[in-house]
N, C-alpha and C positions, 0 to 999 in steps of 0.2 A: 596439846600442841596437834597440828593436825600435817600429812604431808602437803605435797613431795617434799622428801628427805634429800638433801645430798648423801651421797652414796660413797662406802668405801673407807677402809681403815683412817688415813689420813683426812680426808673430808669433814666424817664425821666426828676427829676430833678436835678438829678446825672448829665445825660449827659450835661445840660444846664447851670450849675455853671462850668462843666469841661470846656467846650466849653467859658464861659465867663473870662477864665484864673485861677479861682479858684481853686487851691489845692485840691480837692474832693476824699473821698474813699466811695467805695460801700459796704456794707455787705450784702449777699444775697446768696440764693442757687437756683443751678441750675442744671437742668438733663443733664445728658452724651447723648446730642441729638442734634441734627439738631439745633432744638431752641435753646436750649443753647449755642451750639458755637457761634449762631449769635449772641445771646442779648450780650456776652462775648466780641465777637470780634470787634461790632460796640460800646460798651462802651468805649474799650480800643483805638480805633481811636478816639473816642470824647475826651481824653485826661484823662478816669477816672480810676482812681488807681485801680485794680478789684483784687489785692491780698487778701481781704476779702471776696473774690465772691467763694465759695464752690461748687466743682462739687460734686452732688449726685450720686452714682455708679448704684440705684436701683430705684429712684423715678424722675419721665418725669418730664421734665421742666411746670410750670405753665402756663393757658391760658386762658383768656378771651373775650367770643364775645361777642360782642358791636351791638346792634339794633336799629336804629335811626330811626324815625318818621320824619314826613315831617313837625310838628312842630317843630323839631330840638331836641325835648327831645330824650330821652335815656334809655334804658335797656340792663340788663348785664346777661350773664349765666356766671358763676364763676369754673373752674375745677383746684383749688387749696388745697383743703384739704389732698388730699393724693396724691399730687405733692411735689417737692423738696421744691419750696418756701415756704410752710408752717415750713420744719425740720430743721431750721435756729436756732441753740442753743447759751445759754450765753456764752460756751465757746468757739463760733466760732469770737464772738468780741474779743475776745482777750484783750488788756489794750484800745483799742481804745475810748469809752466813756471818760476815765481819759485824753487822750492826744491828741484828738482831739479839735479843737476852739470853733468846733459849730458842734449840732446835730441837724439833721433835721429827723422826721419819719412823716408818714403818716399814717391815718386812717384806711387803708384797712391793716397794718398790725398786726391791733388790731382784724380783723374783718375774717380772712382767715385763723382761727384755733389757739389753744391754746397754741401751742409749739410756735408758732410766735408771738402772744400777750405777753407770758411770759418773751421772750425775749426782745419785743420791751419796757416793761415796767420798767425792769432790766436795760436797755438801760439809758431811759432818768434818773430813780433813781440815776445809778451812775454816770454819765456826770455832774448831778443839784450839788451831795453831792463833786463834781471835783471841782465846781464852774465855768462850761461852762456854755457857752447859748444852749437854746433846742428851735429850732423852730418844729411847729406842722400843717400839713395840715390835717384838720378834714378827707375831704374827703369820709365823708358819701355815703352809698350805701345802698338803700334799700334792695337789693335781698342779703345782706351779715350783715343786721344790725340786732340785737336783744339789748334786755334790758340790759344784760350783755356787749355789746360790745358798747352802747351808753353809759354804764356807763364808761367805760376804757377809752372812749376818752374824757371826760368831765375832767378826774384825769389828763391826761396829756397836755389837754390845758390849766386848772389851772396855770401848773407850766410851760407855756411856755412862751419865752421873745419876742416870736414871731407869730404870728398866722395867717395861710394863708388860710381864708375862703372864701368859697365861696358866694354867694347871700341866704342868706337865712338860711344857716346852724348853724348860733349862736342860733339863733333863734329854731330850731330844737333840740340843745342841753342845750336850760332854760338858755341860757349865755345872762346877758344883756352886748353890747359891753360896758358902760360905765364904768362900773367894771372890765373889766379886762384892762383897759385903767387907771382906777384909781388905778391898780396895779403894772403900768409900762411895760406892755406889748405894741409892735406896733402891730397892725392890719390892719392887708392888705387883704380887701375883692375884689374881682372878680366881675366884674356886666355885666362878658358877653361882647354884641358891645359896653355896656356904657365904657368899660376899667376898671378902680380900683381905689378904695379910698384909701390912706395910712392913718391911724390917730396914731400919738404918743402925750398922754399927749394933749396940747392946740392947736396943728399942726394938719393939714387938707388940704393932698393934693388930688387932683384927677387927675390920669394918662389915657388920651384920649386910646383910642384903637387904635393898629394898625392896617393899612390896608393889610389885608391879604388876599391871596386867598386858600379856604381849600382845599386841597389836602389830608392827613393823617390826622387817630386820632389813637391813640395809647393808651392802658390803660397796670399794671403788675405788689413784698417783702419788706425789710428793709433797709432805707438806711441809709447813714452814712458820707454826706458830710463835706467837713474839710474846713471851712472858716478863713481870717484874723480875728482877734478878732475886738472889736473897738465898744463903745457904740452907741446907738441911739442920734443924734446930737439934741439940743437946738435950730436950727435954719432949717426953712423949706427950705432955701435957698440950702444946701448940699442932702435935699432930692429931688427937684425941677430939679436937676440937674443930683442923680441919675436915678428919672424916668423918664427923657429926655435920657440918654443915653442906658437906659435899651428898650424903644421902639425903637430908633434908631438903635439898633443891632436887633432889631426883623422885622424888616421890610424887606421884600422879595425885594433881587437885580433887579428883574426884573421876569415876567413870560408875 
């Protein structure tokens, strides 16, 4: 693949699920500017249903700058609170939370302005009331975190059917992974170069990291992917097959 790429955790997730063949919608707000048009066009090219993407006539598209240290650590500068992304309203969701099979959100949607956070929390509440499944990526960013943001992220993680956390995030949120597993959640923890660990009940699967060449990094509002329904399996064989399939799909075709 070559860029430009849709940016930010929700848009990246939507792009990835769409490219895997899963019907996916994204609810977000973009500015009526070159960045907004670029993101929308790329998402549409990847197969994302962008009917839920609103174009704001006056607000610019949100921007995040990422600085990388030699240790691999990152720091962020966000220009979001006065940008279009933070203006997503509950009315922009339509009836999608009730009709999507699966709602996925990112913690960044709770950290980048009260309006967006309120819309995100309402989307989760509506999806759960409708009996839909919810997955959450805590996506904690020190530059955008506060006590209220961490409280909001904890609240949605408690309601999640699947938690996609980076190593150390659950500890930072004060969660014991065993409690989430005991509540019936699937916990997928990314472990950087060590791959990922997927746990559900007594199932514990390690997914090795694919060998890739780093070309681009990308960061960016609320995602509402829609996936086929299906409860987690009680056998680890399908989980292993799914993990292997995912890794193979992610391997570079050559460089």
